[in-house]
N, C-alpha and C positions, 0 to 999 in steps of 0.2 A: 267261250266265245272270245275271239281276239279283239283288241281295240279297233283295228282297222275294219273288221267285219261289222262290229257294232256301229262304228262311225258311218260306214257305208249304208247300213240299214236306216240309221237315223236321218242321214242326208236324203235318202229316197223318200222317207216319210215326210220330211220337210218340203221336198219338191212337190209331192202330191197335195199337200195342204196349200202351198203358195201358188199353184198353177191357176191360170185365169178362170177356168170353169169350176174349180172346187168351191165348196161352200166356205164362206169366210166366218171367222169367229164372231163377228158382230151381227150375223144374221139372226133375227129373232130376239136380239138383246137390245136394250136401250143403252147404247154406248155414247159416252161423251167423247169429243175429239181427243182430249188428253186423258181418257180413262184407261183402266187396266186392260180391257180387251184391245184397245187401240195400240197400247204398248206391246202386248203380246203379238199382235198382227205385224207390227213393225219389226219385231225381233225375228219372227219367222221369215218375213220377207228378206231381212238382212242375211240370215243364214242361207237361204235359198240363192240369193245373189252371190254370196261368197263362194258357194259350191259351183254355181254356174261359171263364175270367173275362173275358178280352178280348172274346171272342165275345158274351157276355152284355151287356157294357157297350156294344158297338157296336149290338146289337139294341135295347137300351134307348134309345140316342141316336137311332136311326132312328125309333123310336116317339115320340120327343119327351119321354121320361121321364128322361133322364140328361144330366148336364153334359158338354160336350165335353172339358173338362179331365180329367174322370175317365176318359173313353174313351182319350184320348191317354196318360194315365198307365198304364192297364191294358195297352194295346198295347205301350208302351215296356218295361214289366216283362216281358211275354211275350217280346218280341224279345230282351231281355237274357238271360233264362233259356235261350232257345233257342240263342243265340250261345255261351253258356257251355257248354252241353251239346255243341255241335258242336266247340268247342275241346278239350274233354276227350276226345271221341271221336278227334279227330285226333292227340292226344298218345298215346292208347292204341295206335292203329294204328302210329304212329311207333316206339313202344317195342317193339311186336311185330316190326316189320320189323328193328329193330336186333338183337333177340334172334335172329332167323332168320339174320342175317348173321354171327353169331358162329361161329368155328370150333369144331368138336367135338374 
């Protein structure tokens, strides 16, 4: 799987999570305003916003209304945010697996 295809799939997943009708991470959980779930929700929202901004910039460029440099910058910011989110996800999964391997 190429990096761009992987990034596109992760962006689509982030959009589905962050859309208004989707269940939020804090549903059914007792979350404090500065808690871990709040931080995760903010991160997901930030990635979705960066992706949406990149989409808007690309559409504006296609219509001839935006500078190509602005589009490249928006896409790079979106890709960086997504890569960061994926790296954090991988670390969380790794930590969970390490905890599961601990003897009781």
